[in-house]
Structure formats: structure tokens, C-alpha cells
C-alpha positions in Angstrom: 8.9 -26.4 30.4 7.3 -28.7 27.8 4.9 -26.0 26.7 7.9 -23.6 25.9 9.7 -26.4 24.1 6.5 -27.1 22.2 5.9 -23.6 20.9 9.5 -23.0 19.8 10.6 -26.5 18.6 7.9 -29.2 18.6 5.3 -27.1 16.7 7.7 -26.2 13.9 8.7 -29.9 13.6 5.0 -31.0 13.4 4.5 -28.5 10.5 7.7 -29.5 8.8 6.7 -33.2 9.0 3.3 -32.4 7.6 4.7 -30.4 4.7 7.4 -33.1 4.0 5.1 -36.1 4.0 1.9 -34.9 2.3 1.6 -34.1 -1.5 2.6 -30.7 -2.6 -0.3 -28.2 -3.0 -0.8 -27.3 -6.7 -0.1 -23.6 -7.2 -2.1 -21.5 -9.6 0.4 -18.7 -10.4 0.6 -16.5 -13.5 4.0 -14.8 -13.5 2.9 -11.9 -15.8 -0.3 -11.2 -13.8 -0.4 -7.4 -13.4 -3.4 -6.1 -11.5 -3.7 -2.4 -10.5 -2.1 -1.8 -7.1 -1.9 0.8 -4.4 1.0 1.0 -2.0 -0.1 2.5 1.3 2.3 3.9 3.9 1.4 5.5 7.2 4.2 7.8 8.4 5.1 9.9 11.4 8.2 12.1 11.5 10.0 10.0 8.8 11.9 12.9 7.3 15.2 11.1 7.6 14.2 8.1 5.5 11.2 9.3 3.4 13.1 10.6 0.4 14.9 7.2 0.0 11.5 5.6 0.1 10.1 7.8 -2.6 13.2 7.2 -4.8 12.8 3.4 -4.3 9.2 3.7 -5.5 10.5 5.2 -8.8 12.5 2.1 -9.8 9.9 -0.6 -9.3 9.7 -3.0 -12.3 5.9 -2.7 -12.7 3.7 -0.8 -15.2 3.5 2.8 -13.9 -0.1 3.2 -15.1 -1.2 0.4 -12.8 0.5 1.6 -9.6 -0.1 4.4 -7.1 1.6 5.3 -3.9 -0.6 6.7 -1.1 1.2 8.2 2.0 -0.7 9.4 5.0 1.2 11.6 7.4 -0.1 11.2 11.0 0.5 14.6 12.6 4.2 14.8 11.5 6.0 17.9 12.7 9.5 17.4 11.1 10.4 17.6 7.4 8.0 14.7 6.4 5.2 16.9 5.1 7.5 19.2 3.3 9.2 16.3 1.5 5.7 14.9 0.5 4.5 18.3 -0.8 7.6 18.9 -2.9 7.7 15.4 -4.4 7.5 15.3 -8.2 6.1 11.7 -8.4 3.0 11.9 -10.6 1.3 8.8 -9.1 1.8 9.9 -5.5 -1.2 10.8 -3.4 -0.7 12.5 0.0 -3.0 12.7 3.0 -1.8 15.0 5.7 -3.5 14.7 9.1 -3.0 17.7 11.4 -3.4 15.7 14.6 -1.8 12.4 15.5 -4.3 9.6 15.7 -2.3 6.4 15.1 -1.7 4.1 12.2 -5.1 2.3 12.2 -6.8 5.7 11.8 -4.5 6.6 8.8 -5.1 3.3 7.1 -8.8 3.5 7.6 -8.8 6.9 5.8 -6.4 6.3 2.9 -7.3 2.7 1.8 -10.9 3.6 0.8 -9.5 6.3 -1.5 -7.1 3.9 -3.2 -7.8 2.7 -6.8 -5.8 -0.5 -6.9 -7.4 -4.0 -6.8 -4.4 -5.0 -4.6 -3.3 -3.1 -1.6 0.4 -3.4 -0.7 1.4 -2.3 2.8 4.8 -0.9 3.5 6.7 1.3 6.0 8.8 4.4 5.4 12.0 2.7 6.2 11.4 -0.4 4.1 13.1 -0.6 0.8 11.7 -3.0 -1.9 13.8 -5.0 -4.3 13.0 -3.9 -7.9 11.0 -7.1 -8.6 9.2 -7.3 -5.2 5.8 -6.0 -6.4 5.7 -8.6 -9.3 6.5 -11.4 -6.9 3.8 -10.2 -4.5 1.0 -9.8 -6.9 1.5 -12.9 -9.1 -0.1 -15.0 -6.4 -3.4 -13.2 -6.7 -4.0 -14.9 -10.1 -5.1 -17.7 -7.7 -8.7 -16.7 -6.6 -8.2 -18.4 -3.2 -5.2 -16.3 -2.3 -6.3 -13.3 -0.3 -2.9 -12.1 0.9 0.8 -12.5 0.3 3.7 -11.8 2.8 7.1 -10.9 1.5 10.6 -11.6 2.9 11.9 -8.8 5.1 15.6 -9.0 5.4 17.4 -7.1 8.1 20.4 -5.0 7.3 22.7 -5.4 10.4 25.5 -3.0 11.4 28.7 -5.0 12.0 29.4 -2.6 14.9 25.9 -3.1 16.5 25.7 -4.9 19.8 22.4 -6.7 19.6 22.1 -7.8 16.0 22.7 -11.5 16.6 19.4 -12.0 18.6 17.3 -10.0 16.2 18.8 -11.5 13.1 18.4 -15.1 14.5 14.8 -14.4 15.4 13.9 -13.1 11.9 15.5 -16.1 10.3 13.5 -18.4 12.6 10.2 -16.6 11.9 10.7 -16.6 8.2 11.4 -20.3 8.2 8.2 -20.8 10.2 6.3 -18.5 7.8 7.4 -20.7 4.9 6.3 -23.9 6.7 2.8 -22.5 7.6 2.3 -21.2 4.1 3.2 -24.5 2.6 0.9 -26.3 5.1 -2.1 -24.0 4.6 -1.9 -20.4 5.5 0.0 -17.7 7.4 -1.8 -16.0 10.3 0.0 -12.7 10.1 2.4 -10.8 7.9 5.5 -8.7 8.0 4.3 -5.1 8.2 6.8 -3.6 5.8 6.1 -5.9 2.8 2.7 -7.6 2.3 -0.4 -7.4 0.1 -4.1 -8.2 0.3 -7.1 -7.9 -2.0 -8.7 -4.5 -1.5 -12.2 -5.9 -1.0 -10.9 -8.0 2.0 -9.8 -5.0 4.0 -11.9 -4.3 7.1 -11.6 -0.9 9.0 -9.3 -1.3 12.0 -10.3 -0.5 15.6 -9.0 2.9 16.5 -10.0 3.0 20.2 -7.2 0.8 21.4 -3.7 -0.4 20.5 -3.6 -3.2 17.9 -1.1 -4.9 15.6 -2.3 -3.9 12.1 -0.1 -6.4 10.3 -1.7 -9.2 12.3 -5.3 -8.1 12.3 -5.5 -7.3 8.6 -4.2 -10.7 7.5 -6.4 -12.4 10.1 -9.5 -10.8 8.6 -8.5 -12.3 5.3 -8.2 -15.7 6.9 -11.6 -15.3 8.6 -13.2 -14.7 5.2 -11.9 -18.1 4.0 -8.8 -17.0 2.0 -5.2 -18.1 2.3 -2.2 -15.9 3.2 1.0 -17.2 1.5 4.7 -16.5 1.9 6.7 -15.4 -1.0 10.5 -15.4 -0.3 11.3 -13.7 -3.6 9.3 -10.6 -2.6 12.3 -9.1 -0.9 12.5 -6.0 1.2 15.2 -4.5 3.4 15.2 -2.7 6.7 17.9 -1.6 9.1 17.8 -3.6 12.3 17.2 -1.9 15.6 20.8 -2.7 16.4 20.3 -2.9 20.2 18.3 -5.3 22.3 17.1 -2.2 24.3 15.7 -0.7 21.1 14.0 -3.9 20.1 12.7 -4.2 23.7 10.7 -0.9 23.3 9.1 -2.1 20.1 8.2 -5.5 21.6 6.5 -3.9 24.6 4.1 -2.0 22.3 3.6 -5.1 20.1 3.0 -7.3 23.2 0.3 -4.9 24.6 -1.3 -4.7 21.2 -1.3 -8.5 20.8 -3.3 -9.0 24.0 -5.6 -6.1 23.1 -6.4 -7.7 19.7 -7.4 -11.2 20.8 -11.1 -10.4 20.9 -11.0 -9.6 17.2 -10.4 -13.2 16.2 -11.3 -15.2 19.4 -13.8 -17.3 17.5 -11.0 -18.7 15.3 -9.4 -20.3 18.4 -12.1 -23.0 18.4 -10.8 -26.4 17.2 -13.5 -26.5 14.5 -11.3 -24.1 12.5 -8.7 -26.8 12.1 -5.2 -25.7 11.1 -6.0 -22.0 11.8 -6.9 -22.7 15.4 -4.0 -25.1 15.8 -1.5 -22.5 14.5 -3.0 -19.7 16.5 -2.7 -21.5 19.7 0.7 -23.0 18.9 2.5 -20.1 17.2 0.8 -17.1 18.8 -1.2 -17.5 22.0 1.2 -20.0 23.7 4.2 -17.9 22.6 2.6 -14.8 24.2 2.2 -16.7 27.5 5.8 -17.9 27.7 6.8 -15.1 30.1 4.3 -16.4 32.6 5.5 -20.0 32.1 9.1 -18.8 32.7 8.1 -17.1 36.0 6.1 -20.2 37.1 9.0 -22.5 36.3 11.5 -20.4 38.2 9.3 -20.1 41.3 8.3 -23.8 41.2 11.9 -25.0 41.0 13.0 -22.7 43.7 10.3 -24.0 46.0 11.3 -27.6 45.3 15.1 -27.2 45.5 15.3 -28.6 49.0 13.1 -31.5 48.2 14.7 -32.9 45.1 18.1 -33.2 43.5 16.5 -33.0 40.1 14.9 -29.6 40.8 18.1 -28.4 42.4 19.8 -29.1 39.0 17.0 -27.4 37.1 17.1 -24.3 39.3 20.9 -24.1 38.8 20.5 -24.3 35.0 17.9 -21.5 35.2 20.2 -19.3 37.2 23.1 -19.9 34.8 20.8 -18.9 31.9 19.8 -15.7 33.7 23.4 -14.9 34.4 24.2 -15.2 30.7 21.3 -12.9 30.0 22.7 -10.4 32.6 26.1 -10.8 30.9 24.5 -9.8 27.6 22.8 -6.8 29.2 26.1 -5.6 30.7 27.9 -6.2 27.5 25.4 -4.0 25.6 25.8 -1.2 28.2 29.6 -1.4 27.8 29.2 -1.8 24.0 31.1 -5.1 23.9 30.1 -7.7 21.3 29.7 -11.3 22.7 28.2 -12.9 19.6 26.0 -15.9 20.1 26.4 -15.5 23.9 24.0 -12.6 23.7 21.1 -14.9 22.7 20.0 -15.6 26.3 19.8 -11.8 26.8 17.7 -11.4 23.7 15.3 -14.2 24.8 14.8 -12.9 28.3 14.5 -9.3 27.2 11.8 -10.1 24.6 9.8 -12.1 27.0 10.2 -9.4 29.6 8.8 -7.0 27.0 5.8 -9.3 26.4 5.2 -9.4 30.2 5.4 -5.6 30.5 3.2 -5.3 27.4 0.6 -7.5 29.2 0.7 -5.2 32.2 0.2 -2.1 30.0 -2.7 -3.8 28.3 -4.4 -4.7 31.6 -4.1 -1.1 32.8 -4.9 0.5 29.4 -1.6 2.3 29.2 -0.7 1.4 25.6 -1.5 4.2 23.1 -2.6 3.5 19.5 0.1 5.7 18.2 3.7 4.5 17.7 7.2 5.6 18.3 10.1 5.3 15.9 12.7 2.8 17.1 16.0 2.9 15.0 
């Protein structure tokens, strides 16, 4: 139990204490810093949202001569390719791949063709605030900054059933990103809105499922640069809306997380200081929580008859699981239960991690992705 409490509560408190007590890190930021940039987007069957993305690109407050948009279509068979071919954007480059190979394959092919000094990663369904690019790139005036993560804000549907859990999770993660950034560096990024120096990009593995918005920033960290969080670099996405929709996404991410560990395993050694500490505390232990939950439940069950304490613990666990079941039933019946749905979200996301691990072990997770909206 203490390990679960540690990764979700104690670790953030340690980082918060460190940030609060130590002197503030001096920032080297030039607000009017305007390097050349390339926004790269890998898409698959995004005909529903792609035109809005292209329109959003037109209104960015950044010199047009220093910006290009590169979109790679990964075997799309809806209206995606038609929209791209008919676009009138003069600084749009399009790469259409006839077969579906996965996002890493697309990024490996389009990034080397980019002309920008800074690569900004985004998704088809992510809408930037007009000033987002400026807030992302200003940090690169500091030569030790290798990457910048923006603030993804979820647009929730008031009628959606599962938005409380997803929204709460994102607020918690953004808070943790700010703390880690202030302390030293982030270890990952939000896929819809982050940037790196082009020379720091390393081709991604394409023979297995990986989380690109984790591996790409980790490569930046491995090379001795910092990843910082910029809360004013705002982007928007619609939330999944249902826990079941988010569950499918988390299964894929879970399998990809376990598959990616070998890429940065050397950073887990204590000699890497904060990076190793944060990797263990925020990532590895968090991914192992499903196994801890199963162990705690089985252990308390076996000790119920031997101790009143474990009898109480087991009853608390059953009540928590019943609340999770209530949330599941409420979602099936399309009944909103507000904050009472949090146990359902917590159990569902950890169940997704567990299933993701199983898929990783048996090699069942593909490198391609499915749209969850």
C-alpha cells in the first residue's frame, strides 16, 4: 500500500518541497526569439477533424516565412488524403504513405525532410491557441533547453459520463509536470503539443509498439538537455468522454510503455540523480500499481481470519471495488455520478495497464494506432 501512496502522493510532495525550499533556477528566455520551425503531424483517417486543424494552422501568431507544416498520412482510406491534396496552404508539405506502418514510421520519414530548427509535434485533433508556438519556442533561447511541453486542456462534454476521471487525471499530471520542470526536467511530453531541437531527434523503433511522446523527450534528456513545461503554450482536445474509450487508449499506451523500457534502461541507475529518481517514482512504480493492487487484495483476503486489522482493510478494498462497479454500471446506463466515478476511473486505468502488460508479454500490441473519440 505504501508504494501506491508513494507514487501518487509522497513523490509529488517531495518534489513540491524541493521546489519550494531551494532557490529558483534562473531562466534564460528571450520572448521575441523566433527560430524556424516545422510542425509535424502523423494522421490516419482524420477526415472529420483535419480541416479544422489546417484552419488552425492559418491563424498562428508566428512569421509565416519561418514556419512549415508537414503532415504524413499513414495509409488513410477516408477523406484525409483528399483534404490534404486540396489544401491551399502554401507552406504545407504532404507525405502520403499507401500502406499503414504506424506513427513512428511516419515521423522517421517526415522529420528528416523538415527545414525548421525546432520540431513541434502535434495531433490532428489538437487545436493550438494563437500564441502557443511563440510560448513553446521562446525557451530554446536557452541552449540547455532541448524540449518544451505545452499545456493540453481537455474540452469536456457536460453530457459525457466519464469526464470527471479523465479531467482530474489531466489536472494532476499537469501539476506534476510543472513541479518536475521547476525541479530539473520532465521525462515525457504531451503528444499533441510539444517541441524539441531538430538535431536531438533520433529515429524511433518501428518493429514494436512504443510511446513516441515519451521516447522522443527521453532521448533529449539522455543527451544532457532539459525538457521544460510551459503552461502558456495552450492546446485543446476533446476528451474521450467515456472511461471505456479512455480504457482502450490506456491499454495501447500500457503495452507500449513496457515495450519501451529497454530504450532508456540505463537512466534507471541512481548515478543519473533526479532523472533516475523521477523515472522510478513517476513512471516505473506507477506502471506496476496494478500488480500491487492485486497483491494487496489477495494478501488481505488470506489474512482476514487472522487479524481484525486486515479484516477492516479487506472490507475497505471491497467497498472501493463496489464503488468502481457502480461507476461502470452508471456509465452503461448513461447516468452521471460525478466524483463518485473516480474509483471506477482508477480501477479501469490500472486494469488497462495490466492488460497492456499482458499484450506486451505476448507481443499482441501493434505499432499502429486506433482513433478513440
